[in-house]
KOLBA-325104 format. One record per atom (N, C-alpha, C): x, y, z. Coordinates in steps of 0.1 Angstrom, whole numbers, padded with zeros to 4 digits, always signed. Layout:
XYZ...
***
This chain:
+1477+1126+1246+1473+1133+1234+1486+1135+1225+1484+1137+1212+1495+1139+1203+1498+1154+1204+1511+1157+1203+1516+1171+1203+1530+1171+1196+1532+1183+1189+1545+1185+1183+1554+1192+1194+1563+1184+1199+1571+1188+1211+1585+1191+1207+1589+1204+1210+1602+1209+1207+1611+1207+1220+1620+1197+1220+1627+1193+1232+1642+1198+1232+1645+1205+1221+1659+1211+1220+1659+1220+1208+1669+1228+1207+1670+1237+1195+1670+1229+1182+1660+1232+1173+1658+1226+1160+1656+1210+1161+1650+1206+1173+1647+1192+1174+1632+1191+1179+1624+1186+1170+1610+1185+1173+1605+1171+1168+1596+1165+1176+1589+1153+1171+1575+1153+1176+1567+1144+1170+1553+1141+1175+1554+1131+1185+1548+1134+1197+1549+1124+1208+1536+1125+1216+1533+1115+1224+1522+1115+1233+1526+1122+1246+1518+1132+1250+1521+1138+1263+1508+1138+1271+1508+1142+1283+1497+1142+1291+1487+1153+1287+1474+1150+1288+1464+1160+1285+1465+1171+1295+1463+1184+1291+1463+1195+1301+1450+1194+1309+1451+1198+1322+1440+1198+1331+1436+1212+1334+1423+1215+1330+1418+1229+1332+1415+1231+1347+1422+1241+1353+1419+1244+1367+1408+1254+1368+1407+1260+1380+1396+1270+1382+1398+1282+1373+1387+1286+1366+1387+1297+1357+1394+1294+1344+1396+1281+1341+1402+1277+1328+1393+1269+1320+1396+1268+1307+1388+1259+1298+1398+1250+1291+1393+1238+1288+1401+1228+1280+1395+1230+1265+1404+1232+1256+1400+1235+1242+1406+1224+1233+1397+1218+1226+1401+1208+1215+1405+1217+1203+1418+1215+1199+1423+1223+1188+1417+1219+1175+1412+1228+1167+1409+1226+1153+1421+1229+1144+1425+1242+1145+1437+1247+1138+1446+1255+1147+1459+1253+1145+1469+1261+1151+1476+1269+1140+1478+1282+1142+1485+1289+1132+1500+1288+1134+1508+1288+1124+1523+1288+1125+1527+1302+1123+1535+1307+1132+1540+1321+1132+1555+1322+1132+1560+1333+1127+1574+1336+1127+1581+1335+1140+1574+1339+1151+1580+1338+1164+1581+1323+1169+1573+1314+1163+1575+1300+1166+1588+1295+1161+1593+1301+1150+1606+1297+1145+1617+1302+1154+1616+1313+1160+1625+1318+1170+1626+1308+1182+1614+1304+1186+1614+1294+1197+1620+1281+1192+1617+1276+1181+1622+1263+1175+1637+1263+1175+1643+1275+1172+1657+1276+1171+1664+1278+1185+1655+1279+1195+1661+1282+1208+1666+1296+1210+1661+1305+1203+1667+1319+1203+1657+1329+1210+1646+1325+1215+1637+1334+1222+1644+1340+1234+1643+1353+1236+1650+1360+1247+1645+1356+1261+1632+1352+1263+1627+1349+1276+1622+1335+1278+1618+1328+1267+1613+1314+1269+1624+1304+1267+1621+1292+1273+1631+1282+1272+1624+1269+1268+1632+1260+1260+1627+1247+1256+1629+1238+1268+1622+1227+1269+1612+1221+1259+1598+1228+1260+1591+1227+1250+1577+1233+1250+1570+1228+1237+1557+1228+1238+1548+1226+1227+1545+1240+1221+1549+1242+1209+1547+1255+1203+1532+1258+1200+1529+1270+1196+1516+1274+1191+1508+1283+1200+1509+1296+1196+1501+1306+1204+1489+1312+1196+1487+1307+1183+1475+1310+1175+1465+1299+1177+1456+1301+1186+1447+1291+1192+1433+1292+1187+1428+1282+1180+1414+1281+1176+1408+1267+1178+1397+1266+1185+1391+1253+1187+1378+1253+1193+1374+1242+1200+1361+1240+1206+1363+1238+1221+1355+1245+1229+1355+1243+1243+1350+1229+1247+1358+1221+1254+1353+1207+1258+1351+1206+1273+1358+1214+1281+1355+1215+1295+1357+1229+1299+1350+1233+1310+1351+1247+1315+1349+1247+1330+1356+1256+1336+1355+1258+1351+1353+1272+1353+1341+1276+1356+1338+1290+1359+1334+1297+1346+1321+1299+1344+1316+1306+1332+1318+1321+1332+1325+1326+1322+1327+1340+1320+1324+1344+1306+1318+1356+1303+1316+1360+1290+1306+1351+1282+1298+1344+1289+1288+1335+1282+1295+1324+1274+1307+1320+1277+1313+1309+1271+1308+1295+1276+1305+1286+1267+1299+1273+1272+1306+1262+1264+1305+1250+1270+1310+1238+1263+1304+1237+1249+1312+1234+1239+1308+1233+1226+1309+1245+1217+1313+1257+1224+1315+1269+1216+1328+1269+1208+1328+1274+1196+1340+1277+1189+1346+1289+1195+1359+1289+1198+1366+1300+1204+1380+1302+1199+1384+1315+1200+1398+1318+1198+1403+1322+1212+1415+1319+1215+1421+1321+1229+1433+1331+1228+1431+1342+1235+1443+1351+1236+1453+1345+1245+1465+1343+1241+1475+1335+1248+1484+1341+1258+1481+1354+1262+1490+1361+1271+1487+1358+1285+1498+1357+1293+1498+1354+1307+1505+1365+1314+1498+1375+1319+1504+1386+1326+1504+1384+1341+1513+1391+1348+1514+1389+1363+1503+1396+1370+1498+1407+1364+1486+1414+1370+1490+1424+1381+1503+1425+1386+1506+1433+1397+1517+1443+1394+1524+1442+1383+1535+1451+1380+1529+1464+1375+1538+1474+1373+1533+1488+1369+1526+1487+1356+1531+1480+1346+1525+1479+1333+1511+1473+1334+1509+1462+1342+1496+1456+1344+1487+1465+1351+1491+1472+1361+1483+1480+1369+1477+1492+1361+1485+1496+1350+1480+1506+1341+1472+1501+1329+1470+1488+1329+1462+1482+1319+1469+1478+1307+1483+1477+1308+1491+1473+1297+1498+1460+1299+1489+1450+1302+1494+1436+1304+1502+1430+1293+1500+1435+1281+1507+1430+1269+1522+1434+1270+1526+1443+1278+1540+1447+1280+1544+1444+1294+1538+1435+1301+1541+1431+1315+1556+1427+1315+1563+1431+1326+1577+1428+1327+1579+1413+1329+1569+1406+1333+1570+1391+1335+1561+1384+1325+1558+1390+1314+1549+1384+1304+1553+1370+1300+1543+1361+1300+1545+1347+1295+1534+1345+1285+1537+1336+1276+1528+1333+1265+1526+1318+1263+1513+1314+1261+1510+1300+1258+1517+1297+1244+1524+1286+1243+1531+1283+1231+1546+1287+1231+1549+1295+1241+1563+1299+1243+1568+1295+1257+1560+1299+1267+1564+1296+1281+1556+1285+1287+1545+1281+1281+1537+1270+1285+1533+1263+1272+1529+1250+1273+1526+1242+1262+1514+1248+1254+1516+1248+1241+1506+1255+1232+1498+1247+1223+1494+1252+1212+1484+1246+1203+1488+1237+1192+1501+1234+1191+1506+1224+1182+1502+1210+1189+1490+1208+1192+1486+1197+1200+1471+1194+1197+1466+1183+1203+1452+1181+1202+1443+1189+1211+1449+1192+1223+1442+1200+1233+1452+1210+1239+1446+1221+1244+1453+1231+1251+1444+1237+1262+1449+1243+1273+1441+1249+1282+1444+1264+1282+1433+1272+1285+1435+1287+1285+1425+1293+1295+1428+1305+1300+1418+1311+1309+1405+1314+1302+1394+1312+1309+1381+1315+1304+1380+1330+1300+1386+1338+1308+1385+1353+1306+1394+1357+1293+1401+1347+1288+1409+1350+1276+1402+1345+1263+1391+1339+1264+1384+1334+1252+1375+1344+1246+1374+1343+1233+1365+1351+1224+1357+1341+1216+1344+1341+1218+1335+1332+1211+1334+1337+1196+1334+1327+1187+1332+1330+1173+1317+1329+1170+1311+1341+1167+1297+1342+1167+1291+1340+1153+1299+1340+1143+1294+1339+1129+1296+1326+1123+1292+1324+1111+1294+1311+1104+1307+1311+1096+1316+1320+1100+1329+1321+1093+1336+1307+1093+1341+1302+1082+1348+1289+1081+1359+1288+1092+1361+1276+1096+1372+1273+1106+1385+1278+1102+1389+1276+1089+1402+1280+1085+1404+1295+1086+1394+1303+1084+1395+1318+1085+1394+1322+1100+1385+1315+1108+1384+1318+1122+1398+1316+1129+1406+1307+1123+1419+1304+1129+1429+1316+1127+1425+1326+1120+1433+1338+1118+1431+1348+1129+1423+1345+1139+1419+1354+1150+1431+1361+1156+1441+1353+1160+1453+1359+1167+1460+1370+1159+1464+1366+1146+1471+1377+1138+1462+1389+1135+1449+1387+1135+1440+1398+1133+1440+1407+1145+1442+1401+1157+1444+1409+1169+1456+1417+1169+1467+1411+1164+1480+1418+1162+1478+1430+1152+1471+1427+1141+1469+1437+1131+1461+1449+1136+1451+1446+1144+1442+1457+1149+1451+1465+1159+1459+1459+1167+1467+1467+1177+1477+1475+1169+1484+1470+1159+1494+1478+1153+1487+1490+1145+1476+1488+1140+1469+1500+1133+1465+1510+1144+1461+1506+1156+1458+1515+1166+1470+1522+1171+1481+1515+1172+1494+1521+1177+1499+1531+1166+1496+1529+1154+1500+1538+1143+1490+1550+1142+1480+1550+1150+1470+1560+1149+1464+1562+1135+1463+1551+1128+1458+1551+1114+1444+1556+1113+1442+1565+1103+1429+1571+1101+1424+1569+1087+1411+1569+1085+1405+1568+1072+1410+1579+1063+1414+1575+1050+1418+1584+1040+1433+1586+1040+1441+1580+1050+1455+1582+1050+1461+1571+1041+1474+1574+1037+1481+1565+1029+1490+1556+1038+1489+1543+1036+1496+1534+1044+1504+1524+1035+1517+1522+1040+1526+1513+1033+1529+1501+1042+1527+1489+1036+1531+1477+1044+1544+1471+1037+1555+1471+1044+1567+1465+1039+1568+1451+1044+1567+1442+1034+1567+1427+1037+1553+1421+1036+1551+1412+1026+1538+1406+1024+1538+1391+1029+1545+1389+1040+1543+1376+1046+1529+1376+1053+1526+1365+1061+1513+1364+1067+1509+1377+1075+1517+1381+1084+1513+1393+1092+1513+1406+1084+1521+1407+1074+1521+1419+1065+1508+1419+1058+1504+1408+1052+1491+1409+1044+1479+1410+1053+1479+1404+1065+1468+1406+1074+1467+1421+1079+1479+1427+1081+1479+1441+1085+1474+1449+1073+1477+1446+1061+1472+1453+1050+1457+1452+1049+1451+1441+1052+1437+1439+1052+1431+1448+1063+1437+1448+1075+1432+1456+1086+1433+1471+1083+1444+1475+1077+1446+1489+1074+1435+1494+1064+1432+1486+1055+1422+1489+1045+1408+1490+1052+1406+1481+1062+1393+1481+1069+1392+1494+1078+1404+1500+1082+1404+1512+1089+1402+1524+1080+1401+1521+1067+1398+1532+1057+1410+1538+1050+1422+1532+1052+1434+1537+1046+1436+1533+1031+1443+1540+1024+1448+1537+1010+1461+1529+1012+1460+1516+1008+1471+1507+1012+1479+1502+1000+1492+1503+1001+1502+1497+0992+1510+1487+0999+1513+1476+0993+1522+1465+0999+1535+1464+0991+1546+1464+0998+1559+1463+0991+1565+1449+0995+1569+1442+0985+1573+1428+0987+1582+1424+0975+1594+1419+0977+1602+1414+0966+1599+1400+0961+1593+1392+0970+1590+1378+0966+1577+1378+0957+1579+1373+0945+1568+1373+0935+1555+1366+0940+1558+1354+0947+1546+1346+0951+1539+1354+0962+1546+1359+0972+1539+1367+0982+1533+1380+0977+1539+1386+0968+1533+1398+0961+1520+1395+0954+1520+1383+0948+1508+1378+0941+1497+1376+0951+1500+1371+0963+1489+1370+0973+1483+1383+0977+1492+1393+0979+1487+1407+0982+1478+1412+0970+1481+1409+0958+1473+1413+0947+1460+1406+0946+1460+1393+0950+1447+1385+0951+1438+1391+0961+1444+1397+0971+1436+1404+0982+1431+1418+0978+1435+1422+0966+1431+1435+0960+1440+1447+0963+1452+1444+0966+1461+1456+0969+1470+1459+0958+1473+1472+0957+1484+1476+0948+1497+1472+0954+1507+1467+0946+1519+1462+0951+1531+1469+0945+1542+1468+0952+1555+1474+0947+1566+1464+0949+1575+1462+0939+1586+1454+0940+1598+1463+0944+1603+1462+0956+1614+1471+0960+1628+1468+0953+1629+1456+0947+1641+1453+0940+1642+1459+0926+1631+1458+0919+1630+1463+0905+1624+1477+0904+1616+1481+0914+1608+1493+0913+1616+1505+0918+1611+1517+0915+1618+1529+0918+1610+1536+0929+1616+1539+0941+1609+1545+0952+1603+1559+0948+1610+1566+0940+1605+1579+0936+1592+1578+0929+1591+1568+0920+1579+1566+0912+1568+1561+0922+1571+1552+0931+1561+1548+0941+1555+1559+0948+1564+1568+0953+1559+1580+0961+1550+1589+0952+1555+1592+0940+1548+1601+0932+1534+1596+0927+1533+1583+0926+1521+1577+0921+1511+1574+0932+1516+1574+0945+1507+1570+0956+1504+1581+0966+1513+1590+0968+1512+1600+0978+1515+1614+0973+1515+1616+0960+1519+1629+0955+1533+1633+0958+1542+1623+0961+1556+1626+0964+1559+1629+0978+1548+1630+0987+1550+1634+1001+1555+1623+1009+1551+1611+1006+1554+1599+1015+1542+1594+1021+1543+1583+1028+1531+1576+1034+1529+1582+1048+1516+1583+1052+1513+1587+1065+1518+1577+1076+1516+1564+1073+1520+1554+1082+1527+1543+1074+1539+1539+1079+1547+1528+1073+1548+1517+1083+1542+1505+1079+1543+1493+1088+1555+1484+1083+1565+1482+1091+1576+1474+1086+1574+1460+1091+1570+1451+1082+1567+1437+1086+1577+1427+1081+1588+1432+1075+1597+1422+1069+1608+1418+1078+1612+1428+1087+1624+1425+1096+1637+1426+1088+1637+1429+1076+1649+1429+1068+1656+1442+1069+1670+1442+1067+1677+1454+1068+1673+1464+1057+1670+1460+1045+1666+1469+1034+1652+1475+1038+1643+1467+1043+1630+1472+1047+1631+1482+1058+1639+1479+1068+1640+1488+1079+1646+1502+1075+1656+1501+1067+1663+1513+1063+1655+1522+1053+1645+1516+1046+1636+1523+1037+1625+1531+1044+1623+1528+1057+1611+1534+1063+1611+1549+1064+1623+1554+1067+1623+1569+1069+1622+1576+1055+1627+1570+1045+1626+1576+1032+1612+1576+1027+1604+1565+1030+1591+1564+1025+1580+1570+1033+1583+1573+1046+1574+1579+1055+1574+1594+1053+1563+1601+1054+1562+1615+1052+1567+1623+1064+1568+1636+1062+1570+1645+1074+1559+1644+1084+1562+1642+1096+1553+1640+1107+1545+1627+1106+1550+1618+1098+1544+1605+1096+1548+1595+1108+1543+1583+1107+1545+1573+1118+1551+1560+1112+1561+1555+1118+1567+1543+1115+1564+1532+1125+1559+1521+1121+1555+1511+1131+1562+1498+1128+1573+1494+1135+1580+1481+1133+1571+1470+1139+1568+1460+1130+1561+1448+1134+1570+1437+1137+1580+1434+1129+1589+1423+1130+1598+1425+1142+1600+1414+1149+1609+1414+1161+1623+1411+1156+1628+1420+1148+1642+1418+1142+1652+1419+1154+1661+1409+1155+1671+1409+1165+1684+1414+1161+1687+1413+1148+1700+1417+1143+1702+1432+1142+1713+1437+1147+1715+1452+1147+1715+1457+1132+1709+1469+1130+1708+1476+1117+1714+1490+1119+1722+1494+1110+1727+1508+1110+1717+1518+1107+1707+1520+1116+1696+1529+1114+1700+1543+1118+1698+1553+1109+1702+1566+1111+1691+1574+1117+1692+1576+1131+1681+1582+1138+1678+1596+1134+1689+1603+1129+1687+1617+1124+1677+1618+1113+1676+1608+1105+1666+1609+1094+1652+1610+1100+1649+1604+1111+1636+1605+1118+1635+1620+1123+1645+1625+1128+1645+1639+1133+1642+1649+1122+1649+1647+1111+1647+1657+1100+1633+1659+1095+1625+1648+1096+1611+1648+1092+1602+1648+1104+1607+1649+1116+1599+1648+1128+1589+1637+1127+1595+1625+1123+1586+1613+1123+1585+1607+1137+1576+1598+1139+1574+1591+1151+1576+1576+1149+1584+1570+1156+1586+1555+1156+1579+1549+1168+1570+1540+1165+1561+1535+1176+1563+1520+1178+1567+1516+1190+1568+1502+1193+1555+1495+1194+1554+1482+1192+1542+1475+1194+1545+1460+1197+1537+1455+1207+1540+1441+1212+1526+1435+1214+1524+1424+1207+1512+1416+1207+1500+1426+1208+1492+1425+1220+1479+1433+1220+1474+1433+1234+1467+1443+1238+1458+1442+1250+1446+1433+1246+1439+1427+1256+1428+1419+1253+1417+1425+1245+1414+1438+1248+1404+1445+1240+1407+1446+1225+1420+1448+1222+1424+1449+1208+1423+1435+1202+1427+1425+1210+1425+1411+1204+1411+1408+1201+1402+1412+1210+1387+1410+1208+1382+1418+1196+1387+1430+1195+1383+1439+1183+1388+1433+1170+1400+1427+1170+1405+1421+1158+1397+1409+1154+1392+1401+1164+1384+1390+1160+1370+1395+1154+1365+1405+1160+1352+1411+1155+1354+1416+1141+1366+1423+1139+1368+1428+1125+1369+1417+1115+1376+1406+1119+1377+1394+1110+1363+1389+1107+1354+1388+1116+1341+1383+1114+1333+1392+1105+1335+1405+1108+1327+1415+1100+1332+1415+1085+1345+1414+1083+1350+1414+1069+1345+1402+1062+1344+1390+1069+1339+1378+1062+1324+1380+1059+1316+1386+1068+1302+1388+1066+1300+1398+1054+1309+1408+1053+1308+1418+1042+1312+1412+1029+1317+1400+1028+1322+1394+1016+1335+1398+1011+1344+1404+1020+1357+1407+1017+1365+1394+1014+1373+1393+1003+1380+1381+1000+1391+1379+1011+1390+1368+1018+1400+1365+1028+1407+1351+1026+1402+1343+1017+1408+1330+1015+1423+1330+1012+1428+1340+1004+1442+1339+1001+1451+1340+1013+1445+1345+1024+1454+1346+1036+1458+1333+1042+1451+1322+1039+1455+1308+1043+1460+1301+1030+1473+1299+1030+1479+1293+1018+1481+1278+1019+1483+1273+1032+1486+1259+1034+1480+1254+1047+1474+1242+1046+1469+1235+1058+1475+1221+1058+1482+1218+1069+1489+1206+1070+1484+1198+1083+1485+1185+1083+1481+1178+1095+1491+1180+1106+1487+1178+1118+1496+1181+1130+1509+1173+1129+1508+1160+1123+1520+1152+1123+1530+1157+1113+1526+1168+1105+1536+1174+1096+1540+1187+1101+1540+1189+1114+1545+1202+1120+1559+1205+1116+1568+1195+1115+1581+1198+1111+1582+1204+1097+1574+1198+1088+1574+1204+1074+1569+1218+1075+1559+1221+1083+1553+1235+1083+1564+1245+1088+1572+1241+1098+1582+1249+1104+1593+1251+1093+1597+1240+1086+1607+1241+1075+1602+1251+1064+1589+1250+1061+1584+1259+1050+1585+1274+1055+1583+1277+1067+1584+1290+1072+1599+1295+1072+1608+1286+1076+1622+1289+1076+1627+1292+1062+1622+1284+1052+1627+1285+1038+1619+1295+1030+1609+1302+1036+1600+1311+1029+1592+1305+1018+1588+1293+1019+1581+1286+1009+1566+1289+1009+1561+1294+1020+1546+1296+1021+1543+1310+1015+1532+1310+1008+1527+1323+1002+1520+1331+1013+1514+1325+1023+1508+1332+1034+1507+1323+1046+1496+1323+1053+1495+1316+1066+1495+1301+1065+1503+1294+1073+1502+1280+1074+1494+1276+1086+1484+1267+1085+1477+1262+1096+1480+1247+1098+1480+1243+1111+1481+1229+1114+1468+1224+1118+1463+1213+1112+1450+1207+1114+1452+1196+1125+1448+1199+1137+1450+1190+1149+1441+1177+1148+1431+1177+1139+1422+1166+1139+1424+1157+1127+1434+1161+1119+1437+1153+1107+1446+1141+1110
***
């Protein structure tokens, strides 16, 4: 089969590799679309802290079940499915407590095992979520980031009627904004890039330009000057991270989404002065992944505009171009790779 194979830092090509073989309790999935994620770039550069090259990237998995061994959850051959890509050990303290998403030996399809930048991938049947609606394939392919967004909203204890700020209108920032609104929050999106800010506006959000805008005006016009109940930091930028404490209210919650690796001179005392809570978040437990998929389907059924979330669809053989677009910030929102083109 054809796959986009990363065989060294910043070295990727399309090559023929062996088809994956579904073992007991696994399914073989024909990929329709694979989403391109920022963490893929970390892998592409050889900078991931636990995974090593070579590997086929792609943990945002959507396709059709072609083979299956051991039926679970009513999954059958021919079903459209999203696949949760986490591989937990099942025996460590985190796993025993039901927190397999923070397993000490966590492995992920597309990082530690060959992923979805390919024509086929294998995944555990117990990790599959059937797509039950007539939602278009390109939107169903957003299942994984919707799982992330559901989890971060739960981690932030977001409630209806609260004011939420999303810092960074990249793909995960905008999807988190959509999810926060579905939770009933009043959402504002902060983004300096005009193209990405325009995407947030197409999705119906009030936006803020942190370069030209005044934070005091933002706070007075959106939260009565008190600050936001929950601030989701999805940019990973120094400016974005440092603004969180100023923009979050007393007893508010700050949720970092971006896996920023560069040190930032964050003044922890500012958190103490307002008795704010900073909450870590990492991928999702399976239930939150499933709830994210269900929310995606519900929003589509309810007629919520979701099309702006997918800005680019490229054929699999242009995987290098997709990665370069992510690196250069050329994409307005989510890039999908079409494995059948």
